[in-house]
BAVEX-141594 format. One record per residue: x, y, z of N, C-alpha, C, CB in turn; residue in one letter. Coordinates in steps of 0.001 Angstrom, whole numbers, padded with zeros to 6 digits, always signed. Glycine has a CB too. Layout:
// BAVEX-141594
XYZXYZXYZXYZA;...
//
This chain:
// BAVEX-141594
-042809-001861+003492-041583-001717+002707-040746-000583+003260-041905-001470+001221M;-039447-000578+002891-038547+000429+003450-038903+001827+003000-037124+000127+003069C;-039636+001955+001900-039963+003282+001393-040990+004009+002251-040470+003176-000013S;-041511+003378+003282-042557+004007+004090-042078+004443+005461-043708+003066+004248T;-040805+004313+005737-040345+004701+007066-038965+005330+006981-040324+003489+008010H;-038554+005882+008109-037226+006476+008199-036324+005535+008981-037279+007880+008869A;-035047+005591+008696-034102+004755+009418-032824+005543+009620-033825+003427+008661F;-032005+005072+010565-030798+005799+010919-029595+005166+010246-030609+005833+012440K;-028752+006001+009636-027558+005504+008954-026518+006597+008963-027873+005050+007500S;-025268+006209+009324-024167+007176+009341-024508+008435+010124-023785+007550+007927D;-025197+008248+011250-025465+009307+012221-026446+010362+011729-024187+009970+012597R;-027226+010063+010680-028326+010963+010406-029550+010159+009988-027941+011982+009318W;-030722+010748+010229-031979+010061+009959-032284+010151+008471-033139+010664+010798L;-032557+009011+007855-032798+008950+006422-034287+008725+006182-031951+007826+005759V;-034893+009584+005408-036278+009417+004994-036285+008686+003658-037013+010794+004892N;-036721+007430+003686-036651+006607+002486-037646+007032+001417-036883+005170+002842A;-038536+007990+001721-039423+008525+000692-038708+009554-000177-040660+009151+001332N;-037578+010058+000288-036833+011052-000475-036015+010383-001568-035922+011869+000447L;-035737+011103-002677-034791+010576-003664-033422+010373-003025-034680+011526-004877P;-032649+009458-003551-031301+009251-003033-030442+010490-003230-030649+008049-003710T;-030535+011114-004395-029689+012269-004707-030503+013366-005371-028521+011857-005614L;-030343+014573-004870-030902+015759-005509-029783+016788-005621-032131+016330-004703V;-029445+017155-006829-028419+018169-007077-029131+019453-007479-027400+017708-008190V;-028852+020521-006754-029553+021782-006971-028585+022879-007392-030303+022200-005707E;-028619+023234-008665-027931+024410-009199-026452+024464-008807-028626+025665-008723D;-025743+023337-008944-024319+023352-008569-023493+024021-009657-023802+021917-008316I;-022490+024759-009203-021551+025427-010102-020136+025136-009614-021819+026972-010167K;-019338+024550-010484-017948+024263-010163-017062+024994-011154-017667+022736-010186T;-016269+025911-010641-015410+026732-011491-013946+026476-011160-015745+028228-011324H;-013108+026591-012174-011665+026461-012008-011039+027832-012265-011071+025370-012976F;-010323+028336-011259-009771+029686-011317-008320+029604-011792-009865+030392-009924F;-008130+029800-013077-006816+029671-013710-006267+031040-014087-006899+028771-014954T;-004993+031060-014450-004373+032326-014892-005007+032836-016175-002864+032143-015102K;-005500+031896-017007-006112+032289-018278-007539+032796-018103-006104+031118-019240A;-008149+032482-016968-009519+032904-016735-010280+031870-015924-010225+033158-018055G;-011562+032099-015745-012419+031200-014967-013045+030177-015906-013524+031996-014202I;-012773+028917-015636-013346+027829-016419-014624+027377-015709-012325+026636-016588V;-015764+027619-016338-017048+027246-015749-017390+025819-016190-018178+028253-016169K;-016730+024851-015548-016864+023452-015965-018264+022913-015708-015843+022588-015242A;-018857+023303-014597-020248+022974-014286-020920+024284-013923-020368+021906-013115V;-021999+024605-014633-022534+025961-014515-024053+025944-014316-022176+026781-015761D;-024463+025436-013155-025885+025443-012833-026589+024156-013199-026553+026578-013521G;-026115+023046-012648-026678+021729-012968-027675+021308-011889-025552+020669-013106V;-028846+020842-012339-029861+020255-011467-030157+018844-011963-031164+021128-011436D;-030214+017893-011043-030641+016544-011411-031107+015802-010164-029493+015769-012112L;-031914+014769-010387-032469+013965-009302-032377+012493-009676-033938+014367-009003T;-031954+011656-008717-031915+010215-008921-032667+009562-007768-030441+009686-009015I;-033714+008828-008087-034495+008139-007077-033850+006824-006663-035895+007890-007584G;-034409+006181-005673-033868+004914-005179-034053+003823-006228-034548+004507-003849R;-032979+003133-006530-033017+002087-007534-033054+002589-008958-034180+001231-007301G;-032909+003881-009151-033013+004482-010481-031631+004625-011112-033707+005855-010402E;-031591+004508-012435-030336+004662-013176-030457+005872-014085-030000+003378-014001I;-029559+006830-013888-029531+008057-014691-028315+008037-015591-029519+009318-013791L;-028520+008207-016886-027411+008354-017814-027086+009821-018013-027733+007690-019153G;-025808+010180-017851-025363+011554-018072-024467+011529-019303-024605+012145-016808L;-024923+012126-020390-024231+011986-021673-023821+013344-022225-025122+011255-022686V;-022872+013305-023149-022381+014508-023807-020976+014283-024332-022407+015701-022847G;-020510+015192-025161-019166+015099-025710-018118+015294-024622-018972+016129-026820E;-016890+014930-024931-015783+015209-024014-015697+016706-023777-014439+014664-024572S;-015495+017086-022519-015396+018497-022181-016729+019151-021856-014759+019226-023297G;-017810+018362-021816-019118+018962-021541-019372+019174-020056-020210+018097-022116S;-018547+018557-019192-018700+018758-017748-019232+017546-017008-019606+019908-017499G;-019344+016405-017682-019928+015220-017054-019093+014732-015876-020077+014102-018077K;-017792+014532-016113-016927+014005-015061-016810+014979-013897-015544+013694-015620T;-016711+016265-014190-016603+017260-013118-017883+017286-012286-016316+018663-013702V;-019021+017022-012912-020267+016910-012160-020180+015773-011150-021455+016689-013110T;-019684+014609-011599-019515+013482-010691-018549+013783-009566-019043+012278-011447G;-017422+014401-009895-016436+014760-008878-017008+015776-007894-015171+015318-009536F;-017846+016690-008387-018444+017700-007506-019371+017052-006492-019212+018747-008326S;-020139+016063-006920-021044+015350-006015-020241+014617-004940-021931+014351-006801I;-019111+014029-005347-018275+013269-004415-017424+014154-003521-017385+012332-005177M;-017353+015445-003795-016481+016339-003032-015020+016119-003336-016714+016161-001562G;-014701+015836-004595-013326+015509-004990-012704+016560-005903-013298+014165-005681L;-013195+017769-005846-012636+018843-006660-011407+019422-005959-013697+019951-006921I;-010287+019404-006661-009038+019943-006119-008786+021347-006660-007851+019017-006462D;-008015+022178-005923-007634+023495-006430-006902+023363-007766-006747+024234-005404P;-007071+024312-008684-007779+025588-008518-009285+025527-008696-007241+026565-009472P;-009856+024306-008687-011300+024178-008813-012000+024342-007477-011654+022841-009418G;-013278+024720-007540-014040+024911-006315-015531+024875-006631-013657+026243-005629R;-016293+024200-005778-017753+024264-005869-018172+025625-005321-018449+023076-005075L;-018650+026486-006189-018902+027870-005784-020371+028122-005439-018468+028817-006889V;-021277+027210-005822-022690+027430-005535-023434+026104-005642-023300+028484-006500A;-024604+026073-005033-025479+024915-005157-025423+023973-003970-025137+024165-006387G;-026332+022981-003983-026412+021985-002922-026410+020585-003517-027671+022202-002064R;-025847+019647-002755-025854+018228-003124-026546+017485-002003-024397+017670-003369V;-027811+017172-002189-028622+016542-001150-028582+015027-001323-030083+017061-001197L;-027920+014357-000401-027854+012901-000381-028711+012411+000775-026378+012393-000249F;-029800+011718+000440-030781+011312+001460-031256+012508+002270-030177+010254+002398D;-031419+013632+001597-031978+014813+002229-030997+015711+002943-032985+014404+003170G;-029719+015309+003012-028721+016118+003716-027712+016681+002731-028004+015286+004795R;-027366+017947+002912-026430+018619+002013-025010+018169+002322-026552+020155+002137D;-024502+017210+001539-023157+016691+001799-022072+017633+001293-022990+015325+001154I;-022449+018601+000453-021459+019577-000001-020980+020452+001148-022042+020449-001113A;-021777+020525+002216-021417+021348+003376-020731+020550+004471-022647+022012+003939A;-020530+019245+004271-019925+018420+005314-018411+018621+005368-020252+016942+005079L;-017814+018546+006558-016350+018555+006648-015778+017280+006031-015892+018693+008124P;-014515+017335+005656-013882+016238+004931-013884+014934+005726-012461+016612+004571E;-013701+014993+007045-013664+013748+007819-015006+013019+007793-013264+014040+009262N;-016115+013758+007705-017420+013112+007591-017639+012555+006190-018534+014097+007943E;-017143+013263+005167-017289+012766+003798-016514+011463+003610-016806+013824+002787M;-015386+011310+004299-014611+010070+004170-015403+008865+004656-013301+010177+004952R;-016251+009065+005652-017056+007955+006159-018150+007557+005177-017674+008323+007499R;-018527+008487+004316-019592+008228+003348-019038+007647+002056-020364+009510+003053I;-017923+008221+001599-017313+007740+000352-016873+006290+000498-016109+008622-000042R;-017162+005503-000517-016744+004114-000488-017809+003208+000060-015502+003966+000314G;-018441+003611+001150-019491+002776+001735-020863+003155+001215-019469+002882+003249R;-021277+004394+001395-022628+004796+000981-022640+005416-000412-023213+005782+001984R;-021550+006059-000808-021419+006582-002174-020109+006052-002733-021460+008165-002207I;-020173+005371-003845-018969+004835-004478-018813+005458-005859-019032+003282-004577A;-017550+005593-006278-017290+006105-007622-016377+005145-008359-016665+007519-007568M;-016738+004868-009607-015895+004074-010491-015251+005042-011466-016714+002953-011239I;-013948+005176-011376-013237+006144-012205-012951+005554-013588-011922+006578-011522F;-012813+006445-014558-012489+006005-015911-011113+005358-015958-012551+007181-016885Q;-010173+005891-015189-008829+005330-015097-008743+004480-013838-007746+006452-015088D;-008619+003156-013971-008614+002296-012774-007461+002578-011824-008562+000855-013187P;-006370+003170-012321-005243+003451-011432-005516+004638-010506-003992+003720-012253M;-006678+005287-010676-007107+006265-009680-007714+005560-008472-008120+007252-010289M;-008050+004286-008628-008602+003485-007535-007553+002591-006909-009759+002644-008029T;-006680+001992-007740-005761+000961-007279-004397+001535-006913-005603-000106-008342L;-003838+001033-005802-002481+001377-005384-001513+000410-006068-002331+001320-003818N;-000571+000894-006868+000283-000014-007648+001219-000879-006815+001097+000778-008606P;+001454-000537-005547+002427-001290-004741+001767-002244-003741+003328-000326-003994V;+000434-002345-003777-000266-003250-002864-000989-004331-003660-001268-002471-001975L;-001037-005541-003085-001757-006629-003719-003258-006320-003750-001489-007955-002981R;-003948-006959-004681-005379-006725-004830-006127-007114-003563-005926-007502-006026I;-005769-008247-002947-006493-008664-001737-006325-007650-000613-006008-010041-001270D;-005127-007105-000472-004893-006100+000562-005802-004891+000358-003421-005663+000562T;-005893-004440-000878-006688-003247-001154-008178-003492-000949-006437-002772-002572Q;-008666-004651-001387-010092-004928-001249-010475-005191+000206-010480-006122-002113M;-009634-005922+000923-009920-006210+002339-009909-004917+003150-008885-007216+002918I;-008947-004041+002893-008903-002772+003609-010111-001900+003284-007621-002027+003275E;-010566-001959+002038-011745-001178+001650-012974-001619+002424-012003-001306+000148A;-013080-002909+002693-014216-003423+003463-014068-003085+004947-014345-004946+003277I;-012908-003380+005514-012729-003225+006961-012608-001763+007393-011498-003983+007407R;-012370-000867+006446-012352+000559+006792-013740+001051+007192-011826+001388+005614A;-014785+000351+006712-016152+000797+006985-016975-000199+007784-016849+001083+005699H;-016526-001458+007866-017319-002480+008537-016445-003285+009480-017994-003403+007517E;-017021-003661+010613-016306-004461+011613-016503-005947+011293-016808-004130+013066D;-015712-006453+010357-015792-007860+009956-014402-008473+010057-016364-008007+008505V;-014361-009792+010112-013075-010476+010180-012356-010381+008837-013264-011951+010588S;-011051-010574+008889-010267-010557+007658-010713-011688+006725-008759-010682+007975R;-011052-012838+007310-011499-013969+006498-012780-013645+005751-011705-015199+007369R;-013747-013049+006450-015004-012686+005797-014770-011639+004707-016011-012159+006832E;-013916-010671+004995-013601-009646+004000-012936-010266+002773-012688-008567+004608A;-012061-011246+002997-011399-011923+001879-012419-012682+001030-010314-012889+002399W;-013362-013344+001659-014383-014083+000921-015261-013143+000096-015248-014896+001885Q;-015625-012016+000680-016426-011044-000065-015654-010480-001245-016874-009911+000849R;-014358-010275-001062-013515-009782-002149-013443-010803-003281-012103-009461-001632S;-013251-012062-002914-013199-013133-003916-014503-013196-004709-012923-014493-003241R;-015629-013143-004004-016925-013221-004667-017155-012016-005581-018044-013315-003628D;-016685-010847-005150-016868-009637-005951-016099-009738-007266-016414-008395-005163A;-014886-010288-007226-014123-010476-008462-014844-011434-009403-012713-011002-008152L;-015446-012459-008860-016190-013395-009692-017367-012745-010381-016667-014550-008867G;-018036-011823-009683-019212-011173-010264-018858-010305-011456-019915-010336-009220R;-017638-009793-011519-017253-008937-012645-016468-009714-013703-016422-007751-012147V;-016537-011038-013647-015991-011849-014721-014522-012182-014626-016222-011180-015970G;-013937-012101-013432-012529-012456-013251-012458-013905-012784-011823-011499-012227I;-011904-014773-013617-011778-016184-013262-010582-016387-012336-011633-017055-014530S;-010534-017555-011691-009460-017873-010731-009289-016742-009728-008124-018134-011467S;-010418-016346-009116-010421-015160-008261-009458-015284-007088-011815-014901-007744A;-009322-016478-006514-008428-016636-005365-006991-016347-005762-008540-018052-004780E;-006602-016823-006935-005241-016554-007412-005051-015093-007758-004922-017412-008626E;-006078-014503-008379-005975-013102-008794-005896-012157-007600-007163-012727-009668R;-006492-012536-006486-006419-011681-005305-004982-011481-004835-007250-012272-004181L;-004113-012448-005116-002724-012343-004666-001841-011562-005644-002148-013728-004461R;-002421-011090-006734-001648-010379-007758-001575-008881-007449-002270-010603-009150A;-000656-008208-008137-000512-006751-008059-001164-006121-009298+001003-006340-007952Y;-001545-004853-009229-002208-004224-010369-001426-004317-011684-002464-002789-010056P;-000078-004242-011615+000684-004261-012869+000627-005624-013558+002137-003883-012602H;+000138-006644-012864+000014-007968-013450-001317-008160-014173+000170-009019-012378Q;-002135-007130-014196-003425-007161-014886-003359-006288-016140-004568-006680-013944F;-004172-006623-017119-004363-005737-018265-005204-004541-017832-005039-006489-019452S;-005291-003524-018696-006093-002355-018360-007554-002705-018114-005996-001332-019462G;-008103-003598-018961-009486-004002-018776-009706-004771-017492-009934-004827-019932G;-008739-005625-017125-008850-006384-015876-008768-005456-014670-007749-007455-015794M;-007890-004465-014732-007802-003493-013631-009125-002765-013459-006667-002477-013885R;-009764-002438-014591-011042-001744-014488-012096-002636-013844-011513-001285-015869Q;-012058-003930-014147-013013-004842-013517-012789-004915-012002-012898-006247-014138R;-011532-004883-011587-011236-004868-010150-011793-003595-009508-009707-004970-009904V;-011631-002472-010186-012148-001199-009662-013661-001246-009517-011746-000033-010579S;-014324-001852-010491-015780-001979-010418-016165-002890-009257-016351-002527-011748I;-015423-003979-009081-015694-004890-007967-015559-004175-006631-014747-006092-008015A;-014549-003332-006478-014354-002584-005235-015544-001659-004978-013044-001767-005291I;-016043-001020-006037-017186-000112-005876-018439-000848-005429-017463+000622-007180A;-018558-002122-005806-019754-002892-005469-019675-003565-004104-019995-003931-006520L;-018515-003515-003441-018300-004291-002218-019329-004008-001131-016927-004015-001681L;-019673-002743-000929-020545-002366+000182-022012-002227-000226-020068-001069+000783H;-022324-002536-001485-023685-002314-001990-024141-000903-001621-024675-003377-001415K;-023443+000109-002141-023690+001493-001710-025069+001993-002122-022627+002416-002283P;-025487+003086-001499-026766+003718-001843-026689+004433-003183-027184+004705-000752D;-025496+004898-003540-025307+005638-004795-023961+005262-005397-025392+007179-004560L;-023968+004966-006690-022733+004734-007433-022651+005758-008556-022670+003276-007995I;-021506+006418-008666-021237+007315-009783-020177+006640-010645-020768+008744-009291I;-020554+006274-011852-019683+005504-012741-019264+006371-013919-020392+004216-013236A;-017976+006672-014001-017448+007561-015037-016869+006730-016187-016364+008511-014448D;-017699+006453-017186-017303+005669-018362-016523+004416-017948-016451+006531-019320E;-017090+003578-017079-016319+002481-016497-016075+001302-017430-017009+001993-015287P;-016842+001196-018520-016699+000017-019392-016037+000348-020711-018050-000605-019656T;-015456+001543-020845-014843+001948-022107-013729+001000-022530-014299+003360-021994T;-012939+000514-021570-011782-000332-021897-012124-001819-021942-010677-000104-020888A;-013400-002164-021783-013779-003574-021702-014370-004050-023020-014781-003798-020562L;-014192-005343-023302-014800-005892-024515-016306-006017-024312-014178-007273-024877D;-017018-006241-025418-018479-006182-025395-019076-007230-024455-019033-006373-026802V;-018492-008433-024422-019032-009497-023569-018946-009125-022097-018289-010809-023816T;-017773-008656-021665-017598-008260-020264-018425-007026-019955-016116-007995-019951I;-018522-006097-020914-019359-004915-020706-020794-005330-020415-019309-003988-021937Q;-021311-006289-021185-022668-006761-020953-022828-007376-019580-023058-007761-022006G;-021808-008104-019115-021855-008715-017786-021872-007648-016692-020656-009655-017587Q;-021052-006615-016859-021005-005531-015874-022354-004805-015832-019860-004533-016208I;-022924-004513-016994-024205-003816-017041-025293-004651-016357-024598-003510-018503L;-025250-005953-016573-026222-006835-015911-026053-006772-014396-026062-008293-016406Y;-024811-006803-013923-024563-006798-012483-025045-005509-011836-023082-006995-012201E;-024781-004367-012475-025189-003101-011854-026709-002945-011908-024502-001903-012557V;-027338-003402-012983-028807-003364-013028-029406-004241-011939-029319-003816-014406Q;-028823-005418-011751-029297-006328-010714-029127-005698-009332-028544-007670-010788K;-027977-005057-009105-027732-004395-007818-028766-003310-007570-026316-003795-007775L;-029073-002511-008581-030036-001428-008421-031427-001974-008112-030077-000562-009682C;-031801-003060-008766-033119-003658-008518-033217-004251-007118-033411-004739-009555R;-032181-004963-006705-032261-005737-005455-032001-004903-004211-031277-006875-005496E;-031173-003868-004318-030793-003105-003127-031207-001643-003186-029314-003188-002926T;-031946-001250-004238-032393+000141-004410-031229+001111-004518-033286+000552-003253A;-030093+000619-004994-028951+001497-005236-029263+002432-006400-027671+000671-005526T;-028966+003707-006223-029097+004681-007306-027788+004731-008082-029469+006093-006755A;-027873+004924-009383-026687+004884-010235-026680+006050-011204-026618+003564-011000L;-025557+006769-011240-025316+007764-012277-024251+007197-013214-024870+009148-011662M;-024610+006998-014465-023698+006394-015434-023267+007479-016416-024371+005185-016182W;-022027+007915-016306-021479+008971-017149-020868+008334-018388-020422+009818-016379I;-021287+008766-019565-020804+008118-020784-021051+009006-021996-021484+006754-020978T;-020386+008670-023080-020711+009267-024377-021360+008231-025291-019444+009850-025042H;-021527+007011-024789-022033+005889-025578-023551+005792-025410-021346+004557-025154D;-024278+006266-026410-025731+006280-026317-026325+004875-026332-026311+007092-027449L;-025632+003914-026942-026160+002556-026972-026173+001946-025571-025334+001683-027924S;-025169+002272-024747-025152+001799-023366-026294+002436-022580-023795+002112-022697V;-026483+003735-022765-027562+004433-022064-028917+003840-022441-027532+005942-022386V;-029102+003522-023732-030383+002993-024198-030729+001675-023528-030358+002811-025702A;-029717+000852-023258-029970-000470-022683-029918-000485-021162-028977-001454-023222S;-029407+000587-020548-029156+000583-019105-030037+001534-018323-027735+000922-018844L;-030176+002770-018794-030706+003854-017968-032232+003924-017966-030150+005166-018442A;-032762+004520-016900-034180+004865-016821-034407+006285-017326-034696+004721-015375D;-033513+007190-016919-033589+008591-017343-032255+008993-017949-033958+009526-016150K;-032268+010092-018702-031031+010589-019291-031005+012106-019201-030890+010125-020761V;-029820+012635-018885-029566+014073-018937-028456+014307-019949-029180+014646-017523C;-028664+015254-020835-027683+015582-021867-026980+016875-021467-028360+015721-023276V;-025642+016833-021397-024859+018007-020993-024136+018614-022179-023850+017633-019905M;-024047+019938-022137-023250+020667-023130-022717+021924-022472-024092+021016-024408Y;-021409+022110-022528-020748+023314-022011-021144+023614-020571-021079+024510-022888A;-021168+022567-019739-021381+022753-018313-022816+022829-017865-020712+023955-017890G;-023772+022689-018800-025186+022779-018453-025947+021545-018936-025803+024049-019050K;-027039+021246-018256-027983+020253-018750-028838+020928-019811-028864+019661-017590I;-028829+020383-021046-029615+021002-022117-030889+020221-022412-028779+021115-023382V;-030960+018967-021951-032186+018194-022133-032209+017057-021129-032297+017651-023580E;-033417+016710-020669-033567+015567-019770-034949+014969-019949-033337+015981-018293S;-035063+013701-019558-036328+012989-019654-036086+011501-019526-037041+013308-020974G;-037111+010698-019739-036914+009259-019721-036060+008872-020922-038276+008505-019734T;-035348+007764-020797-034418+007393-021859-035156+007130-023167-033610+006160-021452V;-036323+006523-023112-037077+006248-024340-037528+007530-025012-038285+005371-024039D;-038030+008474-024232-038517+009737-024805-037379+010533-025439-039207+010583-023724E;-036270+010644-024720-035168+011471-025214-034524+010857-026450-034118+011665-024122V;-034293+009554-026443-033621+008936-027585-034548+008745-028776-033039+007604-027180L;-035844+008571-028529-036786+008405-029642-037244+009736-030220-037992+007611-029186D;-037382+010745-029351-037882+012049-029805-037085+013171-029157-039386+012204-029479S;-035817+013348-029563-034997+014401-028948-035572+015786-029229-033552+014322-029462P;-035518+016650-028228-036019+018011-028363-034919+018995-028733-036683+018447-027080L;-033738+018837-028110-032659+019803-028338-031884+019446-029610-031702+019848-027120H;-031511+020435-030424-030733+020139-031627-029417+019420-031336-030449+021415-032368P;-028819+019677-030179-027578+018989-029824-027841+017507-029583-026941+019628-028576Y;-028918+017187-028860-029267+015787-028626-029532+015083-029949-030499+015677-027704T;-030264+015738-030837-030535+015134-032145-029240+014917-032915-031494+016017-032962R;-028306+015845-032811-027024+015675-033486-026244+014486-032950-026196+016928-033348G;-026260+014305-031622-025574+013152-031028-026180+011835-031519-025641+013222-029491L;-027489+011771-031555-028167+010536-031969-027930+010264-033457-029685+010625-031677I;-028011+011297-034280-027819+011116-035725-026401+010688-036074-028152+012400-036459D;-025442+010989-035198-024042+010657-035487-023647+009259-035037-023137+011657-034832S;-024596+008510-034424-024292+007128-034029-024128+006279-035288-025418+006540-033104V;-023005+005560-035455-022735+004852-036721-023811+003873-037134-021449+004121-036619P;-024387+003114-036221-025315+002066-036645-026657+002616-037120-025542+001099-035512N;-026835+003912-037066-028056+004512-037591-027908+004882-039067-028427+005746-036777R;-026732+004689-039645-026473+005085-041022-026422+003875-041941-025170+005865-041113N;-026885+004067-043154-026831+003006-044153-025410+002859-044680-027809+003293-045310R;-025092+001650-045111-023772+001374-045667-023498+002296-046862-023661-000113-046091R;-022329+002902-046859-021933+003782-047950-022388+005215-047795-022453+003253-049218G;-023217+005479-046783-023685+006845-046546-022803+007489-045486-025183+006862-046106V;-022232+008659-045759-021344+009303-044779-022046+009527-043446-020833+010638-045321P;-021269+009409-042363-021812+009662-041034-022246+011112-040898-020783+009314-039957L;-023347+011300-040185-023781+012651-039857-022841+013214-038786-025270+012663-039366S;-022563+014503-038862-021652+015136-037907-022266+016416-037354-020295+015439-038570Q;-021890+016739-036131-022200+018057-035577-021065+018979-036009-022360+018019-033991I;-021344+020031-036729-020250+020892-037212-019544+021600-036068-020784+021926-038202P;-018274+021948-036317-017518+022714-035346-017057+021888-034162-018334+023856-034864G;-016632+022575-033113-016117+021926-031910-016759+022554-030678-014572+022037-031839M;-016672+021838-029560-017194+022398-028317-016434+023680-027982-017082+021372-027155T;-017112+024707-027507-016447+025982-027228-015563+025907-025992-017479+027081-027053P;-014615+026827-025920-013781+026946-024726-014646+027389-023557-012613+027943-024956S;-014495+026712-022426-015289+027065-021248-014804+028357-020599-015249+025935-020232L;-013661+028861-021049-013182+030164-020570-013837+031292-021357-011643+030256-020686I;-014127+031022-022630-014650+032068-023516-015878+031539-024246-013565+032537-024534D;-016959+031355-023519-018193+030842-024107-018870+031915-024956-019149+030348-023008L;-019552+031523-026038-020285+032521-026835-021444+033108-026042-020809+031893-028139P;-021890+034291-026440-023034+034917-025778-024288+034071-026012-023247+036372-026297D;-025124+034003-024994-026374+033284-025136-026203+031787-025031-027010+033623-026436G;-026894+031046-025896-026796+029597-025912-025411+029173-026364-027868+028990-026823C;-024757+028316-025592-023390+027896-025921-023332+027078-027203-022803+027088-024777A;-024477+026560-027662-024501+025728-028871-024788+026554-030118-025546+024622-028733F;-024938+027867-029978-025411+028659-031121-024425+028728-032279-025724+030048-030671N;-023141+028461-032037-022162+028493-033141-022187+027213-033971-020754+028714-032588T;-022891+026188-033509-022915+024895-034203-024325+024469-034606-022298+023826-033323R;-025311+025227-034196-026703+024800-034318-027332+025285-035626-027514+025311-033129C;-028013+024398-036365-028669+024814-037602-029902+025676-037379-029050+023609-038395P;-030386+025775-036148-031598+026534-035860-031311+027903-035250-032482+025747-034932R;-030060+028300-035200-029692+029554-034544-030338+030763-035220-028177+029715-034537T;-030898+031646-034428-031351+032952-034912-031019+033988-033836-032898+032944-035242D;-031542+035183-033952-031178+036263-033032-031528+035932-031585-031869+037550-033441D;-032600+035175-031377-033007+034842-030011-031938+034030-029296-034324+034072-030021A;-031144+033269-030050-030182+032346-029453-028965+033049-028863-029732+031348-030481C;-028897+034383-029034-027799+035124-028425-028195+035669-027050-027362+036271-029342F;-029360+035218-026578-029753+035367-025177-029712+033978-024552-031186+036026-025034S;-029541+033917-023240-029401+032629-022574-030763+031969-022380-028694+032799-021224S;-030969+030765-022948-032255+030084-022782-032383+029477-021388-032421+028993-023847P;-033595+029457-020877-033870+028820-019598-034299+027375-019826-034957+029596-018822L;-034187+026552-018778-034641+025173-018856-036161+025169-018709-033959+024286-017760L;-036873+024719-019743-038331+024709-019738-038845+023284-019894-038887+025608-020859T;-040136+023104-019641-040767+021772-019737-041894+021827-020769-041320+021303-018340S;-041565+021646-022044-042599+021688-023076-043544+020499-023033-041962+021761-024425P;-043112+019403-022374-043934+018210-022222-043782+017704-020794-043535+017107-023256Q;-044785+017032-020248-044659+016480-018892-043458+015530-018793-045957+015738-018492P;-042637+015743-017777-041484+014881-017559-040291+015177-018439-041878+013489-017757G;-040406+016168-019306-039296+016536-020192-038804+017927-019825-039728+016485-021689R;-037528+018186-020079-036966+019515-019885-035971+019770-020998-036295+019656-018486A;-035931+021014-021490-035011+021360-022570-034602+022817-022420-035657+021106-023964V;-033350+023095-022746-032814+024452-022670-032587+024936-024114-031469+024501-021817R;-033656+025422-024745-033553+025806-026159-034727+026699-026543-033509+024550-027070C;-034456+027696-027402-035524+028547-027911-036285+027876-029053-034953+029879-028377F;-035654+026919-029739-036264+026298-030916-036160+024778-030841-035596+026811-032203H;-036790+024138-029854-036702+022689-029736-037463+021982-030861-037240+022242-028383P;-037116+020728-031093-037788+019893-032091-039065+019321-031466-036843+018739-032598H;-040114+020106-031434-041369+019650-030831-042104+018724-031783-042264+020846-030455L;-042717+017651-031271-043485+016751-032145-044573+017505-032897-044110+015615-031327P;-044675+017257-034195-045688+017919-035020-045252+019253-035580-046923+018114-034229G;-044096+019797-035046-043587+021067-035569-042625+020808-036708-042896+021884-034461A;-042439+021778-037550-041522+021617-038683-040098+021820-038237-041863+022594-039810S;
//
């Protein structure tokens, strides 16, 4: 099997025994006039081959910036100030931009939340998809067109040949997002970073997209990072989950362990606030307060102003610990099984 040998790709030797992605203590800060925004502040995560990682948290927790940091898409005044991004064992955070361009799109693809970050409004869909293929592969225009047509079909777009001749403004928002997803799947990349890609899609199409990406991961060992706030999607899609709050990972583990037995009070708050967990007529559970400003974070644990378990210890910064095998939590008072 491929997992037992090394092979050459994009001018470097790939050891297939290594995880596809290892992120080590990355920090991405935005240097503004108001102060330093620590959008990502020491994130570690690993995604193996064919593995699906769900990255969850409220808006403003740093999920999207984490994805952009991995892709090398942080614009000024933002900057990756520390850490490594190991893709197939090589630190791509240290690569020059011309080398990253050869990797983006072919070996690492990103599905943006806003499809117009992917699509050019003045070019036809076929032009954009064919160029995306031929920019990385030496294939005929006819073959590229056929692959584009087939990709649209896989994401639920009917009359694909006709749709290829359309412009982005002739599609609805949900249809544009499906085209963006199709473009990301064109090269069967080694890693896909998906930033809430199904938010604008109806439930039926969302289910079809989730099936397609799961199938891709199984058949081609593609690694997937799925960024979302929708825990129901993570429950049905992911193998592992990392929970982010205020730029840090506060809990991680297998999806079943984390969702069935959350350790961090923030994770428990997210799960308790899911509507379908509440009985009819019973008010929804809420996490009190709001996410703190990343310019002016509270001392110690960033969740201490909203947490029911806060005490004096929480005004010191908690470290990421492993109270159980395969689990990690950043909390002085986690919800340990059997504890009160």
